[in-house]
N, CA, C, O and the ligand as a Tripos MOL2 file, in Angstrom:
@<TRIPOS>MOLECULE
protein
  225   223    57     0     0
PROTEIN
NO_CHARGES

@<TRIPOS>ATOM
      1 N          -0.4450  -14.7800    9.2010 N.3       1 MET1
      2 CA          0.6240  -13.8200    9.4970 C.3       1 MET1
      3 C           0.3820  -13.0470   10.8250 C.2       1 MET1
      4 O          -0.7230  -12.5510   11.0430 O.2       1 MET1
      5 N           1.3730  -12.9420   11.6840 N.am      2 PRO2
      6 CA          1.1610  -12.1700   12.8920 C.3       2 PRO2
      7 C           0.7580  -10.7230   12.5880 C.2       2 PRO2
      8 O           1.1080  -10.1880   11.5350 O.2       2 PRO2
      9 N           0.0810  -10.1410   13.4370 N.am      3 GLN3
     10 CA         -0.5420   -8.8840   13.2460 C.3       3 GLN3
     11 C          -0.2310   -8.0100   14.5690 C.2       3 GLN3
     12 O          -0.0470   -8.4670   15.6970 O.2       3 GLN3
     13 N          -0.2150   -6.7750   14.2160 N.am      4 LYS4
     14 CA         -0.0590   -5.9420   15.3160 C.3       4 LYS4
     15 C          -0.9480   -4.6800   15.0880 C.2       4 LYS4
     16 O          -1.0680   -4.1460   13.9860 O.2       4 LYS4
     17 N          -1.5510   -4.2590   16.2080 N.am      5 ILE5
     18 CA         -2.4640   -3.0350   16.2170 C.3       5 ILE5
     19 C          -2.0190   -2.1050   17.1770 C.2       5 ILE5
     20 O          -1.8960   -2.3890   18.3680 O.2       5 ILE5
     21 N          -1.7660   -0.9550   16.6690 N.am      6 VAL6
     22 CA         -1.1190   -0.0060   17.4970 C.3       6 VAL6
     23 C          -1.9130    1.3900   17.5040 C.2       6 VAL6
     24 O          -2.5660    1.7340   16.5190 O.2       6 VAL6
     25 N          -1.8280    2.1530   18.6300 N.am      7 CYS7
     26 CA         -2.4490    3.4450   18.7600 C.3       7 CYS7
     27 C          -1.8620    4.3660   17.7300 C.2       7 CYS7
     28 O          -0.6520    4.3410   17.5040 O.2       7 CYS7
     29 N          -2.6800    5.1820   17.0940 N.am      8 LYS8
     30 CA         -2.0040    6.0590   16.1640 C.3       8 LYS8
     31 C          -1.3490    7.1780   16.8180 C.2       8 LYS8
     32 O          -0.3700    7.7150   16.2990 O.2       8 LYS8
     33 N          -1.8230    7.5530   17.9090 N.am      9 SER9
     34 CA         -1.1160    8.7460   18.6120 C.3       9 SER9
     35 C           0.0110    8.4570   19.2930 C.2       9 SER9
     36 O           0.9480    9.2500   19.2020 O.2       9 SER9
     37 N           0.1310    7.3800   20.0300 N.am     10 CYS10
     38 CA          1.3950    7.2280   20.9610 C.3      10 CYS10
     39 C           2.1120    5.8640   20.4760 C.2      10 CYS10
     40 O           3.1490    5.4800   21.0170 O.2      10 CYS10
     41 N           1.5440    5.2140   19.5070 N.am     11 LYS11
     42 CA          2.3170    3.9530   19.0080 C.3      11 LYS11
     43 C           2.2740    2.7980   20.0790 C.2      11 LYS11
     44 O           2.9360    1.7660   19.9600 O.2      11 LYS11
     45 N           1.4020    3.0760   21.1750 N.am     12 GLU12
     46 CA          1.2900    1.8530   22.0790 C.3      12 GLU12
     47 C           0.7170    0.6270   21.2780 C.2      12 GLU12
     48 O          -0.1810    0.7140   20.4400 O.2      12 GLU12
     49 N           1.3520   -0.5070   21.6470 N.am     13 VAL13
     50 CA          0.9160   -1.8140   20.8440 C.3      13 VAL13
     51 C          -0.4210   -2.2410   21.6740 C.2      13 VAL13
     52 O          -0.3310   -2.4970   22.8740 O.2      13 VAL13
     53 N          -1.4950   -2.2970   21.0770 N.am     14 LEU14
     54 CA         -2.7960   -2.5590   21.7160 C.3      14 LEU14
     55 C          -3.0600   -4.0900   21.5260 C.2      14 LEU14
     56 O          -3.7570   -4.7240   22.3170 O.2      14 LEU14
     57 N          -2.4330   -4.6710   20.3780 N.am     15 TYR15
     58 CA         -2.6590   -6.1610   20.2280 C.3      15 TYR15
     59 C          -1.5050   -6.6030   19.2760 C.2      15 TYR15
     60 O          -1.1890   -5.9670   18.2710 O.2      15 TYR15
     61 N          -0.9470   -7.6820   19.6670 N.am     16 GLU16
     62 CA          0.0030   -8.3240   18.8550 C.3      16 GLU16
     63 C          -0.0760   -9.7290   18.8320 C.2      16 GLU16
     64 O          -0.0660  -10.2900   19.9280 O.2      16 GLU16
     65 N          -0.1530  -10.4280   17.7960 N.am     17 GLY17
     66 CA         -0.2430  -11.9970   17.8870 C.3      17 GLY17
     67 C          -0.5950  -12.5910   16.5950 C.2      17 GLY17
     68 O          -0.7690  -11.9540   15.5560 O.2      17 GLY17
     69 N          -0.6950  -13.9830   16.7530 N.am     18 GLU18
     70 CA         -0.8320  -14.6980   15.5070 C.3      18 GLU18
     71 C          -2.2200  -14.6890   14.9570 C.2      18 GLU18
     72 O          -2.4150  -14.9070   13.7620 O.2      18 GLU18
     73 N          -3.1550  -14.4500   15.7660 N.am     19 LEU19
     74 CA         -4.5740  -14.5060   15.3990 C.3      19 LEU19
     75 C          -4.9000  -13.0780   14.7270 C.2      19 LEU19
     76 O          -4.5240  -12.0110   15.2140 O.2      19 LEU19
     77 N          -5.5700  -13.1910   13.6720 N.am     20 LEU20
     78 CA         -6.1210  -12.0530   13.0680 C.3      20 LEU20
     79 C          -7.2830  -11.4540   13.7930 C.2      20 LEU20
     80 O          -8.3380  -12.0770   13.9140 O.2      20 LEU20
     81 N          -7.0950  -10.2010   14.2970 N.am     21 LYS21
     82 CA         -8.2290   -9.7050   15.0370 C.3      21 LYS21
     83 C          -8.6580   -8.4000   14.3190 C.2      21 LYS21
     84 O          -7.8920   -7.7020   13.6550 O.2      21 LYS21
     85 N          -9.8890   -8.1670   14.5160 N.am     22 SER22
     86 CA        -10.4370   -6.9310   13.7750 C.3      22 SER22
     87 C         -10.0740   -5.8400   14.8380 C.2      22 SER22
     88 O         -10.2160   -6.0160   16.0480 O.2      22 SER22
     89 N          -9.6100   -4.7350   14.2860 N.am     23 PRO23
     90 CA         -9.4160   -3.4800   15.1220 C.3      23 PRO23
     91 C         -10.6130   -3.1700   16.0100 C.2      23 PRO23
     92 O         -10.4490   -2.8040   17.1740 O.2      23 PRO23
     93 N         -11.7940   -3.3140   15.4750 N.am     24 GLN24
     94 CA        -12.9660   -3.0830   16.1990 C.3      24 GLN24
     95 C         -12.9210   -3.8300   17.5750 C.2      24 GLN24
     96 O         -13.0670   -3.2370   18.6440 O.2      24 GLN24
     97 N         -12.7120   -5.1530   17.4680 N.am     25 ASP25
     98 CA        -12.6630   -5.9970   18.6540 C.3      25 ASP25
     99 C         -11.5770   -5.5060   19.6700 C.2      25 ASP25
    100 O         -11.8550   -5.3840   20.8630 O.2      25 ASP25
    101 N         -10.3810   -5.2370   19.1920 N.am     26 VAL26
    102 CA         -9.4040   -4.6150   20.0980 C.3      26 VAL26
    103 C          -9.7820   -3.3830   20.7920 C.2      26 VAL26
    104 O          -9.5570   -3.1670   21.9830 O.2      26 VAL26
    105 N         -10.4440   -2.4870   19.8750 N.am     27 ILE27
    106 CA        -10.9250   -1.1330   20.4560 C.3      27 ILE27
    107 C         -11.8700   -1.4330   21.4330 C.2      27 ILE27
    108 O         -11.8130   -0.8370   22.5090 O.2      27 ILE27
    109 N         -12.8040   -2.3370   21.2030 N.am     28 LYS28
    110 CA        -13.8620   -2.6660   22.1850 C.3      28 LYS28
    111 C         -13.3020   -3.1380   23.5830 C.2      28 LYS28
    112 O         -13.7680   -2.7910   24.6680 O.2      28 LYS28
    113 N         -12.2240   -3.9900   23.3870 N.am     29 LYS29
    114 CA        -11.5450   -4.4700   24.5170 C.3      29 LYS29
    115 C         -11.0180   -3.3690   25.4600 C.2      29 LYS29
    116 O         -10.9370   -3.5630   26.6730 O.2      29 LYS29
    117 N         -10.6790   -2.2680   24.9040 N.am     30 PHE30
    118 CA        -10.1340   -1.2640   25.6120 C.3      30 PHE30
    119 C         -11.0810   -0.1720   25.8250 C.2      30 PHE30
    120 O         -10.7080    0.9530   26.1580 O.2      30 PHE30
    121 N         -12.3140   -0.4950   25.6330 N.am     31 GLU31
    122 CA        -13.4940    0.4700   25.8470 C.3      31 GLU31
    123 C         -13.4020    1.7310   25.1670 C.2      31 GLU31
    124 O         -13.8450    2.7590   25.6800 O.2      31 GLU31
    125 N         -12.7800    1.7050   23.8930 N.am     32 GLY32
    126 CA        -12.8260    2.7610   23.0000 C.3      32 GLY32
    127 C         -11.6500    3.8550   23.3080 C.2      32 GLY32
    128 O         -11.5480    4.8790   22.6330 O.2      32 GLY32
    129 N         -10.8300    3.5630   24.3200 N.am     33 LYS33
    130 CA         -9.7070    4.4990   24.6390 C.3      33 LYS33
    131 C          -8.3310    3.6730   24.7470 C.2      33 LYS33
    132 O          -8.1920    2.5380   25.2050 O.2      33 LYS33
    133 N          -7.3850    4.4910   24.2320 N.am     34 CYS34
    134 CA         -5.9440    3.9630   24.3540 C.3      34 CYS34
    135 C          -5.7120    3.9250   25.8670 C.2      34 CYS34
    136 O          -5.9660    4.9020   26.5710 O.2      34 CYS34
    137 N          -5.1820    2.6820   26.3930 N.am     35 PRO35
    138 CA         -4.7870    2.6330   27.7580 C.3      35 PRO35
    139 C          -3.7220    3.5310   28.1470 C.2      35 PRO35
    140 O          -3.6010    3.8640   29.3260 O.2      35 PRO35
    141 N          -2.8610    3.9900   27.1490 N.am     36 LYS36
    142 CA         -1.6280    4.7420   27.5160 C.3      36 LYS36
    143 C          -2.0770    6.1920   27.4310 C.2      36 LYS36
    144 O          -2.1490    6.8860   28.4450 O.2      36 LYS36
    145 N          -2.3800    6.6490   26.2170 N.am     37 CYS37
    146 CA         -2.5780    8.0940   26.0310 C.3      37 CYS37
    147 C          -4.1250    8.6820   26.1910 C.2      37 CYS37
    148 O          -4.5000    9.8490   26.0730 O.2      37 CYS37
    149 N          -4.8370    7.5880   26.4740 N.am     38 LYS38
    150 CA         -6.2730    7.9160   26.7440 C.3      38 LYS38
    151 C          -7.1810    8.5110   25.6130 C.2      38 LYS38
    152 O          -8.2610    9.0750   25.7840 O.2      38 LYS38
    153 N          -6.5110    8.2680   24.3730 N.am     39 LYS39
    154 CA         -7.1800    9.0040   23.1930 C.3      39 LYS39
    155 C          -8.4180    8.1490   22.8280 C.2      39 LYS39
    156 O          -8.4160    6.9270   22.9760 O.2      39 LYS39
    157 N          -9.4070    8.7960   22.3750 N.am     40 ASP40
    158 CA        -10.5320    8.1150   21.9370 C.3      40 ASP40
    159 C         -10.2140    7.3600   20.5950 C.2      40 ASP40
    160 O          -9.8140    7.9580   19.5970 O.2      40 ASP40
    161 N         -10.4060    6.0910   20.6410 N.am     41 LEU41
    162 CA        -10.2120    5.3350   19.5040 C.3      41 LEU41
    163 C         -11.2820    5.3030   18.4810 C.2      41 LEU41
    164 O         -11.0870    4.8540   17.3510 O.2      41 LEU41
    165 N         -12.4680    5.8060   18.9050 N.am     42 LYS42
    166 CA        -13.4890    6.0690   18.0620 C.3      42 LYS42
    167 C         -14.2630    4.6960   17.5160 C.2      42 LYS42
    168 O         -15.1010    4.7790   16.6170 O.2      42 LYS42
    169 N         -13.9390    3.5290   18.0860 N.am     43 PHE43
    170 CA        -14.5570    2.2230   17.5970 C.3      43 PHE43
    171 C         -14.4180    2.1650   16.1730 C.2      43 PHE43
    172 O         -15.3430    1.6110   15.5790 O.2      43 PHE43
    173 N         -13.4570    2.6180   15.4850 N.am     44 SER44
    174 CA        -13.3170    2.4640   14.0820 C.3      44 SER44
    175 C         -11.8800    2.1980   13.8260 C.2      44 SER44
    176 O         -11.1040    2.1730   14.7820 O.2      44 SER44
    177 N         -11.4440    1.9890   12.5570 N.am     45 THR45
    178 CA        -10.0840    1.7980   12.2400 C.3      45 THR45
    179 C          -9.2630    3.1610   12.1290 C.2      45 THR45
    180 O          -8.0660    3.1610   11.8440 O.2      45 THR45
    181 N          -9.9800    4.3020   12.3700 N.am     46 GLU46
    182 CA         -9.3450    5.4700   12.1460 C.3      46 GLU46
    183 C          -8.3160    5.7690   13.1830 C.2      46 GLU46
    184 O          -7.3390    6.4590   12.8930 O.2      46 GLU46
    185 N          -8.5050    5.2410   14.4780 N.am     47 GLY47
    186 CA         -7.5930    5.6430   15.5610 C.3      47 GLY47
    187 C          -6.5120    4.7190   15.6120 C.2      47 GLY47
    188 O          -5.6240    4.9890   16.4210 O.2      47 GLY47
    189 N          -6.3870    3.6590   14.9090 N.am     48 VAL48
    190 CA         -5.3220    2.7400   15.1560 C.3      48 VAL48
    191 C          -4.7050    2.2800   13.7230 C.2      48 VAL48
    192 O          -5.3480    2.3400   12.6750 O.2      48 VAL48
    193 N          -3.5040    1.8600   13.8160 N.am     49 ASP49
    194 CA         -2.7780    1.3500   12.6750 C.3      49 ASP49
    195 C          -2.7110   -0.3130   12.8180 C.2      49 ASP49
    196 O          -2.6220   -0.8580   13.9180 O.2      49 ASP49
    197 N          -2.7580   -0.9590   11.7040 N.am     50 VAL50
    198 CA         -2.5730   -2.3000   11.7680 C.3      50 VAL50
    199 C          -1.5080   -2.7020   10.8630 C.2      50 VAL50
    200 O          -1.5250   -2.4340    9.6610 O.2      50 VAL50
    201 N          -0.4780   -3.4200   11.5120 N.am     51 HIS51
    202 CA          0.7160   -3.7470   10.7490 C.3      51 HIS51
    203 C           0.8760   -5.2860   10.7360 C.2      51 HIS51
    204 O           0.6130   -5.9850   11.7140 O.2      51 HIS51
    205 N           1.2870   -5.7170    9.6590 N.am     52 PRO52
    206 CA          1.8020   -7.1540    9.5660 C.3      52 PRO52
    207 C           3.0840   -7.1820   10.2730 C.2      52 PRO52
    208 O           3.9360   -6.3120   10.0950 O.2      52 PRO52
    209 N           3.2510   -8.2900   11.1680 N.am     53 CYS53
    210 CA          4.5350   -8.2470   11.7450 C.3      53 CYS53
    211 C           5.3760   -9.2690   10.8300 C.2      53 CYS53
    212 O           5.2730  -10.4950   10.8680 O.2      53 CYS53
    213 N           6.2010   -8.5450   10.0260 N.am     54 THR54
    214 CA          7.0470   -9.3310    8.9160 C.3      54 THR54
    215 C           8.4150   -9.8750    9.5650 C.2      54 THR54
    216 O           8.5900  -11.0350    9.9360 O.2      54 THR54
    217 N           9.2890   -8.8990    9.6310 N.am     55 THR55
    218 CA         10.6670   -9.2440   10.0470 C.3      55 THR55
    219 C          10.8220   -9.0010   11.5460 C.2      55 THR55
    220 O          10.2440   -8.0630   12.0950 O.2      55 THR55
    221 N          11.5780   -9.8230   12.1760 N.am     56 LYS56
    222 CA         11.8900   -9.7070   13.5920 C.3      56 LYS56
    223 C          13.4840   -9.6780   13.8070 C.2      56 LYS56
    224 O          13.9530   -9.5840   14.9410 O.2      56 LYS56
    225 ZN         -2.3420    6.0090   22.6200 Zn       57 ZN57
@<TRIPOS>BOND
     1     1     2 1
     2     2     3 1
     3     3     4 2
     4     3     5 am
     5     5     6 1
     6     6     7 1
     7     7     8 2
     8     7     9 am
     9     9    10 1
    10    10    11 1
    11    11    12 2
    12    11    13 am
    13    13    14 1
    14    14    15 1
    15    15    16 2
    16    15    17 am
    17    17    18 1
    18    18    19 1
    19    19    20 2
    20    19    21 am
    21    21    22 1
    22    22    23 1
    23    23    24 2
    24    23    25 am
    25    25    26 1
    26    26    27 1
    27    27    28 2
    28    27    29 am
    29    29    30 1
    30    30    31 1
    31    31    32 2
    32    31    33 am
    33    33    34 1
    34    34    35 1
    35    35    36 2
    36    35    37 am
    37    37    38 1
    38    38    39 1
    39    39    40 2
    40    39    41 am
    41    41    42 1
    42    42    43 1
    43    43    44 2
    44    43    45 am
    45    45    46 1
    46    46    47 1
    47    47    48 2
    48    47    49 am
    49    49    50 1
    50    50    51 1
    51    51    52 2
    52    51    53 am
    53    53    54 1
    54    54    55 1
    55    55    56 2
    56    55    57 am
    57    57    58 1
    58    58    59 1
    59    59    60 2
    60    59    61 am
    61    61    62 1
    62    62    63 1
    63    63    64 2
    64    63    65 am
    65    65    66 1
    66    66    67 1
    67    67    68 2
    68    67    69 am
    69    69    70 1
    70    70    71 1
    71    71    72 2
    72    71    73 am
    73    73    74 1
    74    74    75 1
    75    75    76 2
    76    75    77 am
    77    77    78 1
    78    78    79 1
    79    79    80 2
    80    79    81 am
    81    81    82 1
    82    82    83 1
    83    83    84 2
    84    83    85 am
    85    85    86 1
    86    86    87 1
    87    87    88 2
    88    87    89 am
    89    89    90 1
    90    90    91 1
    91    91    92 2
    92    91    93 am
    93    93    94 1
    94    94    95 1
    95    95    96 2
    96    95    97 am
    97    97    98 1
    98    98    99 1
    99    99   100 2
   100    99   101 am
   101   101   102 1
   102   102   103 1
   103   103   104 2
   104   103   105 am
   105   105   106 1
   106   106   107 1
   107   107   108 2
   108   107   109 am
   109   109   110 1
   110   110   111 1
   111   111   112 2
   112   111   113 am
   113   113   114 1
   114   114   115 1
   115   115   116 2
   116   115   117 am
   117   117   118 1
   118   118   119 1
   119   119   120 2
   120   119   121 am
   121   121   122 1
   122   122   123 1
   123   123   124 2
   124   123   125 am
   125   125   126 1
   126   126   127 1
   127   127   128 2
   128   127   129 am
   129   129   130 1
   130   130   131 1
   131   131   132 2
   132   131   133 am
   133   133   134 1
   134   134   135 1
   135   135   136 2
   136   135   137 am
   137   137   138 1
   138   138   139 1
   139   139   140 2
   140   139   141 am
   141   141   142 1
   142   142   143 1
   143   143   144 2
   144   143   145 am
   145   145   146 1
   146   146   147 1
   147   147   148 2
   148   147   149 am
   149   149   150 1
   150   150   151 1
   151   151   152 2
   152   151   153 am
   153   153   154 1
   154   154   155 1
   155   155   156 2
   156   155   157 am
   157   157   158 1
   158   158   159 1
   159   159   160 2
   160   159   161 am
   161   161   162 1
   162   162   163 1
   163   163   164 2
   164   163   165 am
   165   165   166 1
   166   166   167 1
   167   167   168 2
   168   167   169 am
   169   169   170 1
   170   170   171 1
   171   171   172 2
   172   171   173 am
   173   173   174 1
   174   174   175 1
   175   175   176 2
   176   175   177 am
   177   177   178 1
   178   178   179 1
   179   179   180 2
   180   179   181 am
   181   181   182 1
   182   182   183 1
   183   183   184 2
   184   183   185 am
   185   185   186 1
   186   186   187 1
   187   187   188 2
   188   187   189 am
   189   189   190 1
   190   190   191 1
   191   191   192 2
   192   191   193 am
   193   193   194 1
   194   194   195 1
   195   195   196 2
   196   195   197 am
   197   197   198 1
   198   198   199 1
   199   199   200 2
   200   199   201 am
   201   201   202 1
   202   202   203 1
   203   203   204 2
   204   203   205 am
   205   205   206 1
   206   206   207 1
   207   207   208 2
   208   207   209 am
   209   209   210 1
   210   210   211 1
   211   211   212 2
   212   211   213 am
   213   213   214 1
   214   214   215 1
   215   215   216 2
   216   215   217 am
   217   217   218 1
   218   218   219 1
   219   219   220 2
   220   219   221 am
   221   221   222 1
   222   222   223 1
   223   223   224 2
@<TRIPOS>SUBSTRUCTURE
     1 MET1         2 RESIDUE 1 A MET
     2 PRO2         6 RESIDUE 1 A PRO
     3 GLN3        10 RESIDUE 1 A GLN
     4 LYS4        14 RESIDUE 1 A LYS
     5 ILE5        18 RESIDUE 1 A ILE
     6 VAL6        22 RESIDUE 1 A VAL
     7 CYS7        26 RESIDUE 1 A CYS
     8 LYS8        30 RESIDUE 1 A LYS
     9 SER9        34 RESIDUE 1 A SER
    10 CYS10       38 RESIDUE 1 A CYS
    11 LYS11       42 RESIDUE 1 A LYS
    12 GLU12       46 RESIDUE 1 A GLU
    13 VAL13       50 RESIDUE 1 A VAL
    14 LEU14       54 RESIDUE 1 A LEU
    15 TYR15       58 RESIDUE 1 A TYR
    16 GLU16       62 RESIDUE 1 A GLU
    17 GLY17       66 RESIDUE 1 A GLY
    18 GLU18       70 RESIDUE 1 A GLU
    19 LEU19       74 RESIDUE 1 A LEU
    20 LEU20       78 RESIDUE 1 A LEU
    21 LYS21       82 RESIDUE 1 A LYS
    22 SER22       86 RESIDUE 1 A SER
    23 PRO23       90 RESIDUE 1 A PRO
    24 GLN24       94 RESIDUE 1 A GLN
    25 ASP25       98 RESIDUE 1 A ASP
    26 VAL26      102 RESIDUE 1 A VAL
    27 ILE27      106 RESIDUE 1 A ILE
    28 LYS28      110 RESIDUE 1 A LYS
    29 LYS29      114 RESIDUE 1 A LYS
    30 PHE30      118 RESIDUE 1 A PHE
    31 GLU31      122 RESIDUE 1 A GLU
    32 GLY32      126 RESIDUE 1 A GLY
    33 LYS33      130 RESIDUE 1 A LYS
    34 CYS34      134 RESIDUE 1 A CYS
    35 PRO35      138 RESIDUE 1 A PRO
    36 LYS36      142 RESIDUE 1 A LYS
    37 CYS37      146 RESIDUE 1 A CYS
    38 LYS38      150 RESIDUE 1 A LYS
    39 LYS39      154 RESIDUE 1 A LYS
    40 ASP40      158 RESIDUE 1 A ASP
    41 LEU41      162 RESIDUE 1 A LEU
    42 LYS42      166 RESIDUE 1 A LYS
    43 PHE43      170 RESIDUE 1 A PHE
    44 SER44      174 RESIDUE 1 A SER
    45 THR45      178 RESIDUE 1 A THR
    46 GLU46      182 RESIDUE 1 A GLU
    47 GLY47      186 RESIDUE 1 A GLY
    48 VAL48      190 RESIDUE 1 A VAL
    49 ASP49      194 RESIDUE 1 A ASP
    50 VAL50      198 RESIDUE 1 A VAL
    51 HIS51      202 RESIDUE 1 A HIS
    52 PRO52      206 RESIDUE 1 A PRO
    53 CYS53      210 RESIDUE 1 A CYS
    54 THR54      214 RESIDUE 1 A THR
    55 THR55      218 RESIDUE 1 A THR
    56 LYS56      222 RESIDUE 1 A LYS
    57 ZN57       225 GROUP 0 **** ****
């Protein structure tokens, strides 16, 4: 199922795609900060929301 990982603060989409990625990998890719609002994502799932992309 396609997956979407968004910043909890500004709702910026950090990752969207068919592959299941761990939030940690995505956070690591952005060096622990949201590229948009610069919020510390804390290298955990606390700073992001993960949504299944169901309907389009
Ligand atoms: Zn953000």
